[in-house]
N, C-alpha and C positions, 0 to 999 in steps of 0.2 A: 437616381436618388440624391437629393441634396444633403450634404453633411456639414454640420457646424464645425468651424475651425477651432482647434484647441491647442494651446501651447504644450510643448513637450513636458515642461515642468509641472503644469497643472495636471496633465494626464497621468504622470508618474505619481503625483501626490495622492490622487484619488483612485489609483489602481486601474486606470482605464486602458483597455486594449481593444482596438477596433477590429471587428470580425469581418472577413470577406463575405460578399453577398452569396456566393455559391455554398459556403459553409452554413450560412444562416438558412438558406433554402433547404439544405440537406437535413438540418436539425428540425426545422418545422415539419418536414416530411416524416421524420422518424417519430415525432411525438403525435403524429396524426392530425396536424392542423392543415388540412388539405381542403380544397374548394369543393370537392365532391360531397363533403359533409355540410350540414347546416350549422356553420360556425356561429351564427347569430344566437343559437341556443346554448352556446358554451361560454365559459369565462376563461380568458387567457390572461395570465399575469406575467409581466416582464419586471423583474425585481430591481434591475439596474439599467435603465434605458439608455444612459449615455447620450449619444447623438442620434439614436434611433435606428441603429444597425439591425435590431430585431423587431422593434416596434413598427417601423414603416412597412417592411415586407409583410408583417402580420396583418396590418390594416389593409394592404392591397388584397390579401387573400380573403379577409373578412368581407370587403366590398364585393369582390367577385362571387363569393359564396352567396351573399345577400341577393345579388342580381339573379343568380342561378336558382335560388330557392324562393324567390318572390317576396323577400323581406324589404320593407321600406328602410332606407338608410337612417331615418330619424329614430328607428326603434333599437339601434345598436348600442345605446349608451352603456348597458350592463356588460357588454361583451369583452371589454378590455380594461385592465387596471395596470398601469405602468408607473413605477416609482423612479424618481431621480433626485439625488441629493443636491446637485448643483443647480442653482437657479437659472444660469444662462442656458444650460443644456435643456432643462425642463421647458423654458420658454421657446427654445428652438424646436423642440419636438412638437409642441402645440402648434407652432407655425407651420411646420412641415405637414403635420396631420391635417390641418385646415386646408392647406393648398392641395393635398392629395384628394381629400373628399370633394372639394369644389371641382377639381378636374374630372371627377366621376359623376358630376351632375348634382351634388348636394347643394342645398341652399346655404348661403354664407352663414346665416344665423344658426342653422342646424350644425354646420361644420364647426363653428366656434363652440357650441355647446358640447358636442361630442369630444372635441379636442381637450376641452377643460375637464370634462368628466373622466376621460381616459387617463389623463396625465396627472399624477400626484407628486408634488414637490415635497419630498420627505425621505426619511431613512427607513428602508425596508426592514431593518433589524431592530427598529424601535417602534413597534406597532402602536404603543400608547399615544404616539404623536401623529398617527395617521389622520388625515382629513378626507372623508369621502363625500363627494357632492351628492351621492345618492342616499346619504344618511349614515348613521353610526352602525357599528357592528363589525364582526369578523368577516373579512372577505373569504369566499370559497372559490376554488379554482378547479377547472377541468384540465387545464394545461398551464404549466410554468415553464418558461423558456428564456434562455439568455446566456450572457457571458458575465458572471459575477466578478466584482473587482478583486484584484490581487494586492492585498495589503496585509503584512504581518501585524498581529495584535500589538506587539511591543512597539510598533511604529505609530500607534494611535495615542491620543491623550489618555492618561490613566482613567479619567472619568468615563470615557467612551468604552474603554476595554472592560471596566468593571460592570458597566451597564449591559454590555453584550453577554458577558459571562453569566450574569444573573438570569438573563432571559433564555440563553441557548446553551444547554449543558454539554453539548457536543464540542464546544469550543474550549477544549482542555489544552494544557501545555502551551507550546509556542505556535498555536494554530494560525493559519491564514484566515482572513475574514470570510472567505468563500465557504468555509465549513458551516458558519451560521446561516448562510444563504441556503444551503442544502436543507438544514434542519427546519427553518421557518417555511420554506417552500413545501416540504413534505407535510407540515402541520396544517396547511390550508388546502391541500389536495383532497378532492372528493374521492370516494371509492372508485377504483379503476382509472383515476386521473393519472396523467403522465407529467414527469419533470424531465426536461432536457437541457443540460448545460454543456458548454465547452469551456473547460478550465484546466488548470494543472491537475495531474493525476497523482501527485505525491501522497495525498491523503489515503490512497488505496493501500499504501505500504508503510508509511511513517507512523511513529507512535502517536503523533497528535491527531491522526485520523481514526484511532481505535474506537473512540466513542461514537463517531459518525458511522463507521462500519457496523458496529453493534446495533445502532439505532435503525439503520437501513434494514438489517437482517430481521428486525422485529416488526417493522411496519410497512415494508415495501419490497419490491423485487427489482432485480436488474434486468433490463430488456436489451440493452446494447452498450458495448464499450468499444469505441473506435480509438485506438492509440494513434496519435498524429504528431509525434515528437518532432519530426523533421519536415512536416508539411508546411507550406507557405499559407497558413490559415488566417493570418492577421495582416492588417494594413501596414504594420511596422514590425521590425524584427524584435522578437522577445525570446528570452530563454525561460519558457514557462512549462515545458514538457506537457503540452496540452493533450487532452483526450475529450472526445464526445462521450457523455454518459447519459443514458436514458433510463429513468426509474419509473415504475408503475406502482400505484397504491393497490396492490393485490398480491395474490399468491405467486410464488416463483414459478416461472416457466422457462422455455428455451431462451437462449441469449445469443444475440448476434455479436460475435467478437471479430474485430478486424484490426490489422496492424498495417498502417500505411507508411510509405517512405516519401522521400523528397520529390518523387515523380508523380505523386498523387495530386490531381487537380480537378477542375470542374467536370471534364468529360469522364474521367475515371470514377469520380464520385457518382455520376449518373448511372454508370454501368453497375457499380456496386449496389446502388439503391434498387435498380431494376432486378438484379439477382435476388436481393433480400425479400422482395415481394412476389417473386415468381412461384407459382404453385408447383412447377416441375423443376425447380432448381436442383443442381447437384449438391452434394454434401459440402463441397469446398468451392470457393471462388478464389482464383489467383491470376494475377497478371504481374507485369514488371513493377507495378506501383503499389500493390496491396495484396494481402492474403486474408481470407475470412473463412470462418466456420460458424455453424450454428451449434452451440453447446447445449446439452440437455438441461443444464441448470447452472447456477453460479456458486461461488464459494461462500459458505455461511460464516457468521460469527465476527468477532472483533479482531481476530488475528489477521495479519497482513494478507492481502489478496495477491495471487501470483501475477507475474508479468511475463511477457514473451509473445512469440508468434501464436496465432490461433491454433495451429497444430500442436504447439507445445502446451497451450492451455488445455486442449482436449485431452492430451496424454496425462497431464497432472490431474485433471478432473477424474479420468478413468482410474488412475492409480489410487487417488484419494477414496474413491467409492468402493474399491475392490480389496485393498490390502491394509495391513496393520501399520500404524505409526512405528517408527524406529524406537521411540521411547514409549513403552507401553507396559503397564503392570501385568497385563494378561500374558505377555511373552517373557516377562521378567527380564526385560532389556531396558537399560537406563543410560541416559546421556547426562553428563555433568561437566563441571569446570574445575580445574585445579585450584590449588590454594593461593589465595591472595594474602600477602604478608603485611603490606603497608610500609615495609622497610626492607626491601630485598637486599640492600647492601649490608644489612645486619643479619637477617635471618637466612640468607643464602650464602654458602661458603664452600670452598674447595679444600679447606683445611680440615683434614680428618682428625686432628687433635685439638680443635677449637674448644670443644666441650666434651662431656662424657659420651662415650661411644653409643650408649643406648639412647641418647638424645639427638643423634644425627640420623636423619632419614634420607636415603638416596632420592634425589629429586630429578624427575624427567624434565628436560628443557627443550625448547624449540630446536636448538642445534643438534640434538640427539636424533632428530627425525630426518635429517637432510638427505641421507642416501636412500631412504626407503626401508632400511633395516635399522632397528633401534640400536644405537651405540651410545651407551652412557658416557657422559663427559666428565663425571667425577664430582658433580655438584651435590651438596647436601642441604637439607632444610634443618635449621636449628629448631627442634620441635618442642614447643612448650606444652603440648597436650598429652594427657595420659590415655591409656586404653579405655578408660571409662568416659571419655569425652570431656573431662574436666581439666582445668589448668593444673599443672604439677605444683608441688610445694618446692619453691626454689631452694629452700634450705636442705632439701634432700640431694641436691646436685650442686655442690659448692663451685665446681669449675664453670658450670653454666651460669650460676648466680653471678660470679665475678665477671663473666663475659657480658652479660646483659646489663649489670649495674654500671660497667664502664661506659656503656652506650645509652644509659638510662635517660639522660636529658633529651636526646633525640627521640627516643621511643615514647616518652611522656608527652611530647608535643603533637603526636598524632591525634586525629579526631576520636578514633576508637578508644584511645587511652584517656583522653579528657572526659569522655562520656562515662567511663568506668575506671577511675584512678587506681582502684585496688587491682585491676587486671592490666596494668600498664605494659606488661611484657607479652601480651597475647598477640597472635597474628589476627588479621581481620577475620579470616575464615578458620573454623575448626578443622582439625585433621581427622578424617575418617580412617582409622587404622585398618579396618576390614578391607579397604580398597587396595592396600599395599601389595599383597601377594596374589591378587587376581589378575589374570590376563586382561589387557586393556587395549582397545584400539584408540590411539592418540591422534588428534588432528590439530594442526596449527590453525590459528585464527585467520590470518590475512594471507591469502594466496590467490592466484588466478585459477588454479585447478584443485580439486579435492585430492587429499594426500593422506589417507589413513595408514598408520604404521602400528604394527603389533609390538607392544611391550608385554613380555610373557610373565611379568610379575617381579616384585622386589623394589619397584620405584613408585614414588608418588608424583602425580603431575603438577607442574607449576601453573600459575594462573593464566599464562598465555596459551595453554593447551586445553582442549576439550577431550573428554574421554567417553568411550562406550564400553559398558560391561554387560554381560548377559549370562543367565543361568541356563538358557536353552540353545544358544547358538554355538557351533564351532567357530571360533573367532576368525580363523582364516577364511572360512566360507563367507561370513558376514563382511570381512575385509574385502573380498572380491566384489560383493554387492556395492559397497561404498566406494570402491575404486572405479566403478563403471560410470559411463556417461549418464545413466539414468539417475544415479545419486547426484551427479553434477547438475543435471537438469533441475532438480528440486531446489538446490541452492541458488542457481541462477534465477529461478522463478520467484523466489521469496525474499532474497536479501537485496538490500540497496547496494549497488556497485559503487566502489570508490574510484578515484582517478587511476587511469591505466588499466581498467578492467579488473582491479583487485576485488575479490569477494570476501565477505565476512562469514567464516565458518563457526558461527556462534551456536550455543545450545538451542536457542529459539528457532534457528533455521534447520539445524541437524534433526531436531525432533519432528520436523515436518516431513522428512523423508519417509516414504512408504516402502515396506519390505514384505516379501511373501513369508508364510509360516515355514520355519526350518523343516518341520516334520513332513511338509508336503513336497519338498524338493527331492528329486530322484538322485540316486548315488552318482550317476554321470554328471549331473548338473553341479552337485556339491563338489566333486573332484575338479571340474573345470573352473569353478569359481576360486577354489583354494589354490590351484596351480597358477592361475592368472594373478592372484594376489601375491604369491611368493615371487613370481617372475616380474612383478610390477608392469604387467602387460595390460594396458587400458583397453585396446581393441578386443583382446580375448575376454577380459572381464565383462565388457559390454555385451559381447555375443552370448556369453553364458548367462548374464543377467536377463537378456531378452528371453531366453528359454525359461528362466526362473519365473518371470512375470507373464509368460505365455503371450509375448508380443511378437508380431510377425515381421516387423520392419524397423530397421534403424533409422529410416527416414522420419519416423515420429519424433526423433530427438532433434531434428533440424530447427 
């Protein structure tokens, strides 16, 4: 295949990343664009043709299918629509298409007409500007396939960004432009049509992908997700965290989930594809380059989709389908975050005589959890909130009034104070005094492993701590569940890792953990979980948790 030369600077500016041929062929197979079908009866759309990495192999398949099914090449005009924004690339694609058609016996005039009809020089995300040689109107597609460009919205001219956001509502926040490519592609798919992209998979977990995840859950289904972060899938080195994603415009069914490593190449890809279509395939496919499972369904809604090995995804899917969320009104179990003050150096003190004693609230800090047994370090919150949830009258507490007025200029500069000047001495968050005396499992935000610690009551958590309280659980038994590798697996699946493998143990991720019902646990299992928690014994907690979840193998956690 001839490929147009492009400078590195231009490629970067337009988000171009050139896909290897074997990856293109795999994606065409996954979306069902295969020569055994009458491809001349379908419409394939390539939304960002570039130098033809997907377009030309698709044309090769279309021509082979036409020969197999007795179609004249001159009749294939409606079969392909490819967009390309850059005029040199569009011209090159027309030239390559012309040469390919002529090499397969097409008349030069027919080849020229088809190449011009297939190739649209324009912006796929601005359909008002589309020019169709076959006439006006909305194009409809049976297949959309390609490698959409990688460009952050903030790197585009403001007018372009505004235009895209008006048209494509999934492009919220600091989205990458490929989010809009997903949305428009889905909008033109016919019922049961398929979309296949290889692009960065961060939209599956990041906040800017929430609208797209919600959109997909409403109008399409996931058919395949191949994670290929370390695979040599492109002609140049990129840090794009790529994945192959195949969607179908229809009801959700089974999903082919695969996780490939740096050893995955053309031969290994062929083996995986052969397994995926085999009628007698085993439930799992695994070699040194890839592991794959067929999951019963995918993960719904706009919340982040989990990541991990296919075995891990299968476990998460099973637990999601079978057990309760940790945060659940039905079990009267709640996950929350400690108090944010907006001025810790003022509101947090170790001076027990700083203000009136009743305005000092013992504060649980990250350092108090270090040993695995809660050890209060003597920090207090200078508490401006009454038991009724309202700010106190400072005049009722002269010592506290003097303390805060001495620091008033700094307190009044905070955003929360400027917004409500009469409440200048408030903390950002209110204090829920009903939480103070309750036993709480406390968890530090940033760690490599989950680390629940029981605070038996009397302290209020600081903003760097998340807490779990429950009306139904023995907190040591629940602590054993949270200490286990099963709870760790949920956090690893849903949160975005930071450098050094650090995980975020935030409320949004803790709430995703699934737990069995406490009343359904046997006394031996409860005892084993509580004992493991008190001993800080992760293997013992994991073994007891496997019994609690009725799982038969720790291998599922790998």
